C-alpha positions as CSV (number, residue, x, y, z in Angstrom):
1,M,74.8,52.1,73.9
2,N,75.8,50.0,70.9
3,L,74.3,50.5,67.4
4,V,71.9,47.6,67.7
5,E,70.5,48.9,70.9
6,Y,70.1,52.3,69.3
7,V,68.2,50.8,66.4
8,I,65.9,48.9,68.8
9,Y,65.4,52.2,70.7
10,L,64.4,54.0,67.5
11,L,62.0,51.2,66.5
12,R,60.3,51.5,69.9
13,L,60.1,55.2,69.7
14,R,59.0,55.6,66.1
15,F,56.9,52.6,65.7
16,L,56.0,50.2,68.5
17,H,54.9,52.8,71.0
18,H,52.2,54.0,68.6
19,L,50.5,50.6,68.0
20,P,47.0,50.2,69.4
21,L,46.5,47.9,72.4
22,G,45.6,44.4,71.3
23,T,47.8,44.4,68.2
24,T,49.0,40.8,67.6
25,L,52.5,39.7,67.0
26,T,51.5,38.7,63.5
27,Q,50.2,42.2,62.8
28,I,53.4,43.8,64.3
29,K,55.5,41.5,62.1
30,Q,53.6,42.5,59.0
31,Q,53.7,46.2,59.8
32,L,57.4,46.1,60.4
33,H,58.0,44.3,57.1
34,E,55.9,47.0,55.3
35,F,57.7,49.8,57.2
36,F,61.2,48.5,56.3
37,A,60.2,47.9,52.7
38,A,58.9,51.5,52.3
39,N,61.5,53.4,54.4
40,Q,65.2,53.7,55.0
41,F,65.4,53.4,58.7
42,L,68.9,55.0,59.2
43,S,70.9,56.9,56.7
44,A,74.5,56.1,56.1
45,E,75.4,59.4,57.7
46,Q,73.4,58.5,60.9
47,V,75.1,55.1,61.1
48,Q,78.6,56.7,60.7
49,N,77.8,59.4,63.3
50,N,76.7,56.7,65.8
51,L,79.8,54.6,65.1
52,N,82.0,57.7,65.5
53,F,80.4,58.4,68.8
54,I,80.8,54.8,70.0
55,F,84.5,54.8,69.0
56,S,85.1,58.2,70.7
57,L,84.1,56.5,74.0
58,V,87.0,54.0,73.7
59,P,90.2,55.3,75.2
C-alpha cells in the first residue's frame, strides 16, 4: 500500500464511514475542508514511519 492509499484508507475509516445516509457531495466537501483546516491528519512521524515501511519492502 502506498502513502496515498493509506491516507485514503484513514479518511474512510475516520471520517467518511461515519457520515449519515443521504449526505450530499457538497456537504462532504465542506466537512472535509473544515476537518483539514482544524486537524493535522498525519504527523511527520507517521508519514516517516509509513515511508520507512514502504522502503523496507523494496529489495
